[in-house]
N, C-alpha and C positions, 0 to 999 in steps of 0.2 A: 692427210693431217686437216686437222680443227685450228682456227684461226680468231682471235677477238678481233671485234672490227676496231680497224685504226692500229693494229699490231699483230699486222701479217708479218712483217719480218723484223726481227730482234736483230740479228748480227747478218750485217753485208760485208761482202768481200771483195775489193778490186782489184782487179787485172792493172800494174802502172808501170810505164818504160819510161814516162817523160816527155812523152809525144802529146801533141795536142788533140790525138785520139782518147787517148789516157787520161787528157786532164778534164775533159769534155767527159767523161766515166766518173769521173772522182764526186766531179760536181754533180752528176746526176746522184749517185751511192750518195751523198750529203744532204739532196734535196729530201731524197724518200725516206732517209735515215731521220732529217726532222718530224717527216709527216708521221711517220710510224715509231720514232723515239727507240730508234735503233742503234747500236752502236758500228762502227766501221773500221774494218781492217783493210790498210791496203799490202799486197804484197808485189815485187819487183823480182823478179829471175836472173839471177847474174848468170856469166858463163859457167859450168861446169868447172874446167882446171883448163892452162895451159901448159905445152912444152916447156922444161925448166929455162932454158933461154928467152924467153919471153915473160914469165912468171912476175919478177918486181916489177916491169914497166907496166903489163897488163894490172894488175894487183893494186897499183896505185890509180890508174884511170878509173878500179872499178870502188876503191873509198870515196875518190873525188865527185864522181857519179852518185853514189849514195848520199855523200855529206849535200851534194845541191840538192836531189829528188826529194831527200826528207827535209830541207829549208821551205821547198817550192811547197810539199803535201801541208806542211805546216801555216803557213801562209794562208792557202786558198781552206785552210779547215778555220782559223782565227777570224777570219774573213764572212763564213759563212756561220758563224758561232757554233761547232760542232766539233768535238774531241775526236783526232784520226788516229790511227796507232798506223807504223808502218814496219815492215818488216823485209830486209832483201835474203832472201833464199840462191843457192846456188842450184841451179839445172835449166831443163828445156820450161819456158814459158808457161805452155800448157799443162804440162803435166804438174809443175809446181804450184799452178793455182786449182786446179782440179784435187790436188792431194790435198792442200791446204784447206779447202774447201771443205771436204768428204772427212777428213782428222779433225777437224776443228768444230765441222758442225753447223755452216752455218745457209742460211735461207735462203741466200740470195749471190750468186755472182755477178760482177759488174764486169764488161769489158768493153775497149773500144773498136772501131770497125776501120780500119782504112778506105772502105770503100774502095777497093782492084776492081775494076774492069775489064771486059774482052781478055785478052791473049794474058796480061798480066795475072789476072783474076786464076786463069786457065793453069799456070807455072806455079803458080807459089799457091800453100795452102796457109791460110793465115791462121792466125792463134786464136782470133775469135773461135774460127772456124773448129779447131781442134778442141777447145772447151766445151763448144755446145756439145759437141760429138762423146766427146769423153765423161764431160762432169755428169754426176747425178745428181745433181743439185738445180734448182731453176736458175736458168742463165738470162739475162739482158746483157742482149748486145746493142752499145749506142754509135748510132752513126751521125754523122755530122751533116 
């Protein structure tokens, strides 16, 4: 790939779940977008589906979550002076992030990392690790 100086990234994708780690990833992506004149898209993975008896209650929670996160992202982007697109998608977080990055040809994927250590790291495989493994795109993992 050949990049113009100062224009290495044109499209930056951010994985978001509302956590402080994903907020840090979004802020990092916005900073990079300002430097490179790139556009930023935030994708949030929502659970795929629910049993019928839980459907209505969980669907309401998902809608509230999307509204809350959309406003949070709008406020961060407005404060930083960069327009950000937001898209909630149903599915496994790592798969959603990797699929959107590939399908929409993003130059960079930015994800946060919870910074698990020791035994907790051994027993849980983080979304950021899965994205690094599965994505064919450049991935930046932001640690706090």
